[in-house]
C-alpha positions as CSV (number, residue, x, y, z in Angstrom):
1,M,95.1,87.2,98.4
2,A,96.7,88.4,95.3
3,V,97.8,85.7,93.0
4,L,100.3,86.4,89.9
5,H,100.4,83.8,86.9
6,G,103.3,82.6,85.2
7,A,105.3,79.6,83.2
8,D,108.4,77.4,83.9
9,V,110.3,76.7,81.2
10,S,113.5,74.9,80.0
11,H,115.5,73.8,76.7
12,W,112.4,71.8,75.6
13,Q,110.5,75.2,75.0
14,G,112.9,76.2,72.6
15,A,113.8,79.9,71.6
16,I,111.5,82.5,73.4
17,N,109.8,85.5,71.3
18,W,110.6,88.2,74.4
19,S,108.6,90.7,72.5
20,K,105.4,88.7,73.1
21,V,106.1,87.2,76.7
22,D,103.6,88.9,79.2
23,P,103.4,86.6,82.3
24,D,103.8,87.9,85.7
25,F,106.6,85.6,86.5
26,I,109.2,82.8,84.9
27,I,111.0,80.1,86.3
28,F,113.7,78.6,84.3
29,K,115.4,75.7,84.7
30,A,119.1,76.1,85.5
31,T,120.9,73.1,86.3
32,E,120.5,69.0,86.9
33,G,122.8,66.9,88.8
34,T,126.4,67.7,89.2
35,S,127.2,68.7,85.8
36,Y,124.4,69.4,83.3
37,T,123.3,73.1,82.9
38,D,120.4,74.0,80.5
39,P,122.1,75.4,77.5
40,T,118.7,78.0,77.2
41,Y,119.2,79.2,81.0
42,A,121.8,82.0,80.6
43,A,120.3,83.6,77.6
44,N,116.5,83.2,79.0
45,M,117.8,84.6,82.5
46,A,119.6,87.7,80.9
47,A,116.8,88.6,78.8
48,A,114.2,88.1,81.5
49,R,116.5,90.3,83.8
50,E,116.7,92.9,81.1
51,R,112.9,93.2,80.8
52,D,112.8,93.8,84.7
53,L,110.6,90.7,84.7
54,L,109.9,88.6,88.3
55,V,112.2,85.7,87.8
56,G,113.2,81.9,89.1
57,M,115.6,79.5,88.7
58,Y,115.5,75.8,89.9
59,H,117.8,72.5,89.9
60,F,116.2,69.2,88.9
61,A,117.4,66.9,91.5
62,K,119.2,63.3,90.3
63,G,120.0,62.1,94.0
64,G,123.7,61.7,94.0
65,N,125.8,63.8,96.3
66,A,123.7,66.5,98.0
67,V,126.2,68.9,98.6
68,Q,128.2,68.9,95.1
69,E,124.8,69.3,93.4
70,A,123.9,72.2,95.3
71,D,127.4,73.8,94.6
72,H,126.7,72.8,90.9
73,F,123.5,74.8,90.9
74,L,125.1,77.6,92.9
75,S,127.9,78.0,90.3
76,R,125.7,78.3,87.3
77,A,122.3,80.0,88.7
78,G,123.9,83.6,89.6
79,H,121.2,84.1,91.8
80,R,120.2,87.7,92.8
81,A,118.2,89.1,95.5
82,G,114.8,88.8,94.7
83,E,114.9,86.0,92.5
84,L,113.1,82.7,93.7
85,M,115.1,79.5,93.9
86,A,113.7,75.9,93.7
87,L,114.6,72.1,94.2
88,D,112.9,70.2,92.0
89,W,112.4,66.8,93.5
90,E,110.9,64.0,90.9
91,I,113.0,61.1,91.7
92,D,113.0,57.8,93.7
93,H,115.4,57.8,96.5
94,R,116.0,56.1,99.9
95,D,115.9,59.1,101.9
96,P,114.0,61.8,99.9
97,D,113.7,64.0,103.5
98,G,117.1,64.0,104.4
99,W,118.6,64.8,100.6
100,A,116.3,67.3,100.2
101,A,117.0,69.3,103.2
102,E,120.8,68.8,103.1
103,W,120.7,70.6,99.3
104,L,118.4,73.3,100.6
105,R,120.9,73.9,103.7
106,R,123.8,74.0,101.5
107,V,122.1,76.8,99.2
108,A,120.8,78.5,102.2
109,A,124.1,78.6,103.7
110,K,125.9,80.0,100.5
111,T,123.0,82.8,99.7
112,G,121.3,83.3,102.7
113,V,118.1,82.4,101.1
114,V,116.0,79.2,101.4
115,P,114.8,77.7,98.2
116,L,111.4,76.5,97.5
117,I,111.0,72.7,97.0
118,Y,108.9,71.3,93.8
119,M,107.0,67.9,94.2
120,N,103.8,66.3,92.7
121,T,100.8,65.9,95.1
122,S,101.4,61.8,95.6
123,T,105.2,62.9,96.8
124,L,103.7,65.3,99.0
125,K,101.3,63.0,100.7
126,A,103.9,60.1,101.1
127,R,105.5,61.5,104.3
128,S,105.9,64.3,106.6
129,W,108.9,65.9,104.9
130,T,109.9,66.9,108.4
131,K,113.7,67.7,107.7
132,V,112.8,69.6,104.5
133,R,110.0,71.8,106.5
134,R,112.6,72.6,109.1
135,T,114.7,74.3,106.6
136,G,112.1,77.0,106.2
137,A,111.5,75.7,102.5
138,G,108.2,77.1,101.0
139,L,106.3,74.9,98.9
140,W,105.8,74.4,95.3
141,V,103.1,71.7,94.2
142,A,102.1,70.4,91.0
143,R,98.9,69.1,90.2
144,P,97.3,69.5,86.8
145,G,93.5,70.6,86.6
146,S,91.2,72.8,88.8
147,S,91.1,70.9,92.1
148,D,93.0,72.6,94.6
149,P,96.3,70.4,95.4
150,G,96.2,71.1,99.3
151,T,99.5,71.7,101.2
152,G,100.3,68.7,103.0
153,P,102.0,69.2,105.9
154,W,103.0,72.6,105.0
155,P,100.6,75.2,106.4
156,V,100.8,77.2,103.1
157,R,102.0,76.6,99.7
158,A,104.0,79.9,97.5
159,L,103.3,78.2,94.0
160,W,100.8,75.7,92.3
161,Q,101.6,74.0,89.0
162,Y,98.4,73.6,87.6
163,S,99.2,72.9,83.8
164,F,101.4,70.6,82.1
165,K,100.4,71.8,78.6
166,G,99.7,75.3,79.0
167,S,100.2,78.1,76.3
168,T,101.7,81.5,77.0
169,P,102.4,84.3,74.4
170,G,106.0,84.2,73.2
171,I,106.7,80.6,74.2
172,A,105.8,77.5,71.7
173,G,104.3,74.7,72.1
174,D,103.2,73.4,75.5
175,V,104.3,75.0,78.5
176,D,103.9,74.6,82.5
177,L,101.7,77.1,84.1
178,N,101.9,78.5,87.7
179,Y,100.0,80.5,90.1
180,F,101.7,82.0,93.0
181,A,100.1,82.8,96.1
182,G,101.1,86.4,96.6
183,D,102.2,89.9,94.9
184,Q,105.5,91.0,93.4
185,S,106.5,92.0,96.9
186,A,106.1,88.6,98.3
187,W,107.9,87.0,95.1
188,K,110.6,89.0,96.1
189,R,110.8,88.4,99.7
190,Y,110.7,84.3,98.8
191,G,114.1,85.5,96.8
192,G,115.7,87.2,99.7
193,G,114.2,90.6,98.8
194,G,117.6,92.4,99.3
195,T,117.4,91.6,102.8
196,G,119.2,88.0,102.4
197,S,116.3,85.8,104.0
198,T,113.5,84.0,102.6
199,P,110.0,84.8,104.6
200,P,108.8,81.3,105.6
201,P,105.3,81.9,107.2
202,D,106.6,81.1,110.5
203,T,107.1,84.5,112.3
204,K,104.0,86.4,113.3
205,A,102.4,87.5,116.5
206,A,101.8,84.8,118.8
207,P,98.1,84.3,120.4
208,K,98.2,85.1,124.0
209,F,98.9,82.3,126.4
210,P,96.0,80.9,127.4
211,L,96.6,79.8,131.0
212,P,96.6,81.6,134.5
213,A,99.7,83.2,135.9
214,G,102.0,80.7,137.0
215,S,100.7,77.8,135.3
216,Y,102.0,75.9,132.4
217,F,101.2,72.8,130.1
218,G,103.0,69.9,131.7
219,P,102.4,66.4,133.2
220,K,99.2,64.9,134.3
221,D,100.3,64.2,137.7
222,G,102.2,67.5,138.5
223,P,100.9,70.1,140.6
224,S,98.0,72.2,140.3
225,T,99.9,74.9,138.1
226,S,100.7,71.7,135.6
227,V,97.9,71.5,133.1
228,S,98.1,68.6,131.0
229,G,95.0,68.9,128.7
230,Y,93.4,65.9,130.0
231,Y,90.8,67.9,132.1
232,S,90.7,71.5,130.6
233,H,92.5,73.8,128.1
234,N,92.7,70.6,125.5
235,S,92.1,72.9,122.4
236,D,94.9,75.2,123.7
237,L,97.6,72.7,124.0
238,Q,96.5,71.5,120.7
239,R,97.1,75.0,119.0
240,W,100.7,74.9,120.3
241,Q,101.0,71.4,119.0
242,T,99.8,72.3,115.4
243,Q,102.0,75.5,115.4
244,V,105.4,73.5,116.4
245,R,104.3,70.7,113.8
246,S,103.8,73.4,111.3
247,R,107.6,74.1,111.8
248,G,108.8,70.7,111.1
249,W,108.5,69.1,114.7
250,A,107.0,65.3,114.5
251,I,104.3,65.6,117.3
252,A,100.8,64.4,117.7
253,V,98.3,67.1,117.6
254,D,96.1,65.6,120.4
255,G,95.6,68.3,122.8
256,L,97.5,66.1,125.7
257,Y,100.7,66.8,127.4
258,G,102.6,63.3,127.3
259,D,106.4,62.0,126.5
260,Q,106.2,63.2,122.9
261,T,105.3,66.6,123.8
262,A,107.6,66.8,126.4
263,S,110.4,65.7,124.5
264,V,109.3,68.1,121.6
265,A,109.3,70.9,123.8
266,R,112.9,70.2,125.4
267,Q,114.2,70.0,121.7
268,F,112.4,73.1,120.8
269,Q,113.7,74.8,123.9
270,E,117.2,73.8,123.3
271,E,117.3,74.8,119.9
272,K,115.9,78.5,121.0
273,G,118.1,79.1,123.9
274,L,115.2,78.8,126.2
275,T,115.2,77.3,129.7
276,I,115.0,73.5,129.3
277,D,112.7,71.9,131.2
278,G,109.9,70.5,128.6
279,L,107.1,72.5,129.9
280,V,105.1,74.9,127.8
281,G,105.0,78.0,129.6
282,P,104.5,81.5,128.2
283,E,107.8,81.8,127.0
284,T,107.8,78.3,124.9
285,W,104.3,79.0,124.0
286,T,105.3,82.4,122.3
287,A,108.6,81.2,120.6
288,A,106.6,78.9,118.6
289,W,105.3,81.8,116.9
290,T,107.8,84.3,116.9
291,S,111.4,82.7,116.6
292,K,112.5,82.0,113.4
293,V,112.7,78.5,111.9
294,T,116.1,77.1,112.1
295,P,117.5,75.3,109.1
């Protein structure tokens, strides 16, 4: 996989010497809370765009009104297609998953692009982030050092901030350094890429439905066509549960059809406009891979 190397900066880095800057990308702090705008943002973004660099912008969450914070970000960021956006989550909050998801949905509704969410590994592992993942937000994880930070409940990560005290030409003093898991085209797709949508890694060809024609994953006490995972095809049902879980649904990956799997299947079917029966047949199986994540 291609990997890009870049930095994220704010006013703390001071003036940038643009004649020497050479990272693959730069992400700028744009806003914080409901009223603060980074004083270097506008000039830095204009200079980077003039040089046709890959760029991104982020908002530092303060935890007040999520919609108002999103609107402040939108009013100052000036997002353009192909430019990555992110929510910087570093605060204590009674409902971090709900608050962040509301901010992400607001920005996505206004721009057609779902931002990434930034957090450290402790925050990443503290909860399932179900609501955030269901928005389709990609992951930007912070962990200094060479040890892989993992992806927590996300199937993949987009960015890894691997140093808080790095250096790069043209930027004085310590600077945050990052790896992006992809090439320039992937970066631009995360930023909308001119298509108006962020491509979360959730839509791809579905594996072949593993049961015979007329069969489905269903209750243990059902007819012979109902496969519960207790006697056969346990790993196949685990595969569907894993895929649905990666999309943000709270479901155990045990390969067994029980009340939780039935409930999640019904909710998923309702969301996707499928026949609502709580059974995992060919249509519900395939949709877990091919349908878009609903914000």
